[in-house]
Every structure is written in C-alpha cells, then in structure tokens.
N, C-alpha and C positions, 0 to 999 in steps of 0.2 A: 534632467530631462532633455530631451532632444528638442532642438528649435524649430520653431515654424520655417519655412523655406519659402519667402515671396519670392520673386524674380519676374523677368520678363519672359513672358511666352514667344518664342521665334517660331511665328507660322511664314514660312517662306514659300516663294513660287516653286513649283513643282520641279524637282533636277530633271535633268537632261537623263535620256534612257541608258547611256554608259553609267552616269554617276548613280543612279538609282540600282542597276544591277549591282556595282561593287559595293554600295552602302548596305543592300540588301543580304547579300551573302556574309560579309563580316560581322555588320552589327548585329542583323536579325538573330543569327545563330548565337551571338553574345547574349542578346537581352533575352532568348527565351532559354537559356541554359544549355550551352554544350555540355555532355560529359554528366557530372553530377551537379544540378543547378544549383546556385544557391537559392536558401528560402526567401531572402530579400528579393531577388531579382522578379519572383511571382507576382510582388505586391505594388510595384512602383506605378505610378501615375504617369506624371511628367517625370522626364528625366533630366537631373540637374545638370548643368554645363559648366564647367569651370575652365578658363584660359590661362597657362603656363606660359608666359613669353620672356625672351630677354635675350642675352647673348652667351658666351660660352658657359657661366656658371648656370645657367638655366639647362644648358645641353646637359653638362655634369658628366664629371671625368673620374668618378671614383669606382675602383675595380673592384667587381663582385668578389675576385680571390682574396681581397682583404678582409672582407666580410666572411667569408669562409674560414678565413684563419681564426678569426674574432669569436667564433663559435666555440673553440676551445678555450677561451680564457673567463676566469670567473668572472672580471669585470665588465664583460661587455656581452657574453652569452644571453643573457636575459633579454638585453635589448633587441638583439637580433632573432630571437626564438619568436618574439611576436610576429615577424615577418615570414613563417615558416608553417606548413602544414605537411602533416605525413612523410616528414624526413627530408623533405627539399622546400624550395622557395616558394611559398604561396602565390597561386594564380586567384585574383578576385574577381568572381564571377559577376559581382554588383557593380564593379568599376571598369568600363571602357576606356582606352585610350587610343587617341589617334596622333602619331607624334610627328613633326616633320621638323627634323635638326639638322643644319648644315646639308640641307638639301636632300637627307634620307629619310624616306617613309616607313613608318612602322605603326601597325594597327593591331588590337588584340585587347584581352583580359589583361587588366595591370600584373605586372610581375616584375622581376627585374629584368635588365636590360634595355631599358627605354633610355639610357644616355647617351654618350657620345657614339658608344659601340654596343653591339649586343654583350660586351664583357664590361658593361659600366652602368651606373645609375645616376641620375641627379636627383633634384628635389621633388620628382613626381612619385618616388615610391613612398615616401614618408608622407607625402600629401595625399596620395590617395588612399591609404590605408587609414588615415586619421579621420578624413571626411566619411569613410564606410564605417568606423565606430561610432562618429556625431549622428550620422544618419539612420543607423539603425533600420529598422524598415518601413520608413517614411519612404523612400525612392533609391531608385540606382544612380549611377553617375557616369557621366561623360567628362574625360578629360581631354581638352585639345592644347597640346602642346607644340609651340613653333619657338623656335630659336636658332641664331646662327652666332658662332664665335666671331670677335674681332668687330663688333659693330657698336655704333656710337649713337647717341640720343641726337645731339646737334646735326648730325649729317643723316647718317643712315636711316635712323628711326623719326627723322624730323616729320610732325604731324603737320597739315595743312594750314593751322592758323599760327604755326610759330615763325617766326621770322628768319629769313635766310643772314647769315653773317653779314658785315659791312663789306664795301668792294675791296679796301685795303687787304682784307683776310683772306678773300676770294681770290685776288690777285697772285696773293702768295702762295696759296694754295695750288692755284694753276700752273704758277711755274716749277713748283714741285713735281706735279702731274707731267709737266710736259719732258721733264727728264726722262721719264719712261715711255711717254706717249707724246711725240713731237707734234702730232695732228690733232692735239685736244683742242676743245673752244671751249671759249666761256658758256656758251649755251648748253653745250652737251654736258658741262660739268656741273652748271645749276641743275640740270636736268636728273641727275644723281641723287641730289637731295630728298629725303623721304622714300627712296625706293624700297627699302624694308618696311617701313609703314604700311605702305601701298599691299604688298605681299602679305604682310601680318592680317591686315583686314579682309582681304581676298582670302587667305587660306582659311579663316577662321568661318568664312561665309559660305564658301564652297564646301567646309567640312561638313556644316551643319547640314545644309541639302543635302549631302550623300548619305546622311545617316538617316534621313527622315523615310521610315518604312513608307508612309503614306501621306500623302498633302493634308491629311487630317489629323495626323501625329502631332505632337508639340515637344518642343525641348526647352528647359529654362536656362536663361543665363543666367546664371547665380554668382559668379564672381571672378575676378582678373587678379591674376600676381605676378608681377613686373620685378625681375630680378637682373640689374643690369648696370652698368656705371663705369667698368673700367676703362673702357676707349674714351672716354670724356674727361681723362685725367691729364692730357697732353697738350691742350692750350689754354692760355688764359679765357678765350673766348669760349669755349666748350664748357669750362668751371664754372665761368661766370655766369652763363645764362642757362645752366642745367636745371635751376628751380623752374624758372619761367618755362623752359621748354616742356618739363615734366609736366606742369599743369595743364598748358596747351595738349600736351599728348592726352591726358586723362579727359579732358573736354571733347576734344575731337571722335576718340575712341568712343567714348559714350552716345556722341553724335550718329558716328558711322554704325554703330552697332544696335543703334535705336535701344537705348537703354540708361537712360538719363540719369539713374542714381545706382548704376552698378557697382556694388561693394568692389573695391579695388584696395590692394595691399601691395607694398611696397619693399621688398627686401634691401634692406641699406648695405652699402658695402662693409665688409667686415674684416678683410685681411689684417691678418696679424693680431685679431682678437681685441680685447679692452684695453692691452698696453700700447696700442696703436697711438701716434700723433693724429690730432684731428684731422678729418679727410674731408675736403670740401665738397666732394660729391656726396658723402653719406650726411654732411650737415643739411645739404640741399635737400635730400631726400627725406629728413627728417621734419624738415620746415614745410614741406606740401601739405599735410594733412592739416596743418594749421590755416591753410587758406581758408577762408569764409565758407565758400559752397561746398567745402570738403569735408567740412567737420561732422564726425559722427559716420561718413560713408567712407573714406579712405583712412587709411592706418600703417604705418612703418613698422616693420619688424625689425628688429637691431641684430644682425645676423652673426655679431661678433661675439655675441653671447654663447655662439657654438662653435666656436674656431676651437681647433682639437690641439690642446698644448700636449699631450702625447705625441701626436704626427709630428709636431714640430721639433718636439725633441730627439726624435727619432732622424727628421730629415737633416739635421746638423751633422749628423754622420753616415749619411746614406751610402757614401761611397766606401767607408771603413767597415761598415755594418749594414749591407743590405737585407740579411736575413732579419734584422730587426724591422728595419725601415718597410718592408714587405707585410710587416705584422699590422702595419698603421696607415700609410699614405701611399700615395701613387703617382703623385702628379707635384708640380711647381706650386710654390705658396700663391700665385696670382689665381690658381684655380683650388683655392682651400687645402692646398696639399695631396688633392686627391683622397680625402677622408670620406669614406663612406658614412662615418658619425656624423661627420659635420652635415653633410646633404640631407641625411635623412633627418636630423633633429630640426634642420632648417625647413624642411617639408610638412614637418609635423607643426611647427610655429605657424607656418603660413595658413595650413589649414584651420588652425585654431582661433586666427586672425579674422579669417572669414566668417568662421561661425559666430564670433562674437559680434561682427559687424551685422550679421545679417539676423540675429538674434535681437539686436537694438533697433529692427529697423532701418538699417543703413541701404 
C-alpha cells in the first residue's frame, strides 16, 4: 500500500514577477497536463518535492545510446521497457524536474536527457519513475536536481557549522593556488569554502519560489538525496573530517530549509563494486545514519550493489572492441563506467530508501 506522505509545507514569500512568470509558463502547463494529461496529475493536493544533489555522479554521465542498444538484449530489455511508452522514452506527466547541473538549466516532465547532457542520464530517471510508482494517485512530484562535477564536501559544499581546516593545511593549499593565481590572498581563499553549499540552498529556495503558481499554493519538501564523495579522497584532512562534515551538512540543510526532520538519503561511494577495498569516504557515509539524532531519518544506500560487472568486463578491452563496450558503458570507472543500468538502479534504490524513511515517520 502507498505510504502516507508527511512533510514540511513550504509557503514562501511571493516570488518576483519574472520568477512567477517563468514558473507559471513551465510548471503550470505541466501541472495541468500538457498533451494527454496523466490521471494522477488531476488529483494531487500538495506536490511532493525531492532534492537530488551532489557532484558528477549525481549529474550523471550514462549515455542514452547505451540504453537503446540494450533494448535489443534479452537480459536488459525488460528493465528498459518500464521506462518507455508508445515506442519511445516515456515522459512522466506526474513528475516535474528542474535541473541545474554544471551551470546548465533544464526543466520539464521527467524523461531521459536530464544528465550531464541531453544525451545522458543520471540517478534522476530511476528515482522519478520509482517515486511515481510508489505515489500512485496520492500526489504529483517535483524533483529539484542540483549538482556540479569535481566538488568536495570539506571545501566546496562546506556548510556553515563545519570547521575550516587548520592553518597548516590552508597555508599549503594557498601555496598551491598561488602557482596559478599569484595574487590570491588567504582571506579570499577562505571565502571560497562553502560557495557551493550556498549556491545549493539558494537554488532550492529560488526554484520552489518560481514554481509556486500563487502565494496560496504549497509544496511539501519530502526528501533529500546526496550522492558525492569522490573529491574528498585526496587529502587526509578531507577523508578524516568527512563524517563530521556530513553531519554538519545535514543539520545545516535542515535548518536552512526549515525542515528539521527532512528524510535524508546518502548514496555511498561504490566504485568497483563489492570487490573494492575499504573506502574511508564510504565508511564515513555509512556511519552518519548511526549518529544519534539521525537514527530513523537518515539512511545510507550502498551503491556498490549496483556496480555493472558486464560494463567493467567490456571496459577492460574497450580499445580493442569498442563495439562491445558501447553496448554496456560510456565513461570512466570514476563515473561508474557511464553505465545506465548502474545509474537507473541506484536511482530506484534512492527512491525506495526515501519511501521507507517516510513510511516509518522519518
């Protein structure tokens, strides 16, 4: 049975005229059903808002062309058919997405092409389809996707209550920076810490405001998914402080979004799958949900479960047999081989984890 969907109603101040006009044209046409409206879209009350955030693997670099090839394979055809309708990739009238990835904005009904380019997908596709399946006729959904490649938690996404690194570490980083920018100052460098946290919060709030058709309508912030970690592997400080930094990140986000019990899903690093050696970032990510205040409202999803072994096998000989490689993957291992199976399955798991938290009252 469908879960009850409690959440924080976001009644924001009235948007500016330009924000309202943009939001009306795009969002209202979706909410009232363009073309053939979904029967679900006509019965929703509050619209459930889900935030997907992180770095390049939340952006997503799995090519749609691989998915299309896999439609021809017996072992993968059934998986991809669930994402299709009338002979093409489905557009979900009950799931609207507003995506800002690497500075590129795209809005509309959820379908393929909301990854790093219009030729790629990330976790949003599987996530949105699975949320739609869970919600049934309860509500329509809004996905706010905000991600930038190559960003760290210790610096770029540093939240306000997280500590700055020590002076020795900062001096070393500034010295490296001055090799490229000779006029860089310590004050200016410190100001770069947290820039993308602030951009993230600002984007979430401005998107919600622009989507409100009127000041009387409400959107319900229902959950947050975080998939990040790669760029925190390259210094002892970043690795050692990751768990503490993520705890601060969750606390601060909940405060800044006025949602103190916001259900929060952490996608753990899972590069190379279950056979990978222990990863300190992934270990820290698994530890955070055990932190006292987070028990029951934060959960970690082990993405190593979805590592694509067939894509890895093809990757080993991609230069010699590109034809075979193009059936399974489209990028490097740090982008999970650009495997659409990986990204779609991870997205489904993120959605299931949020549903579980919400149904338990998380």
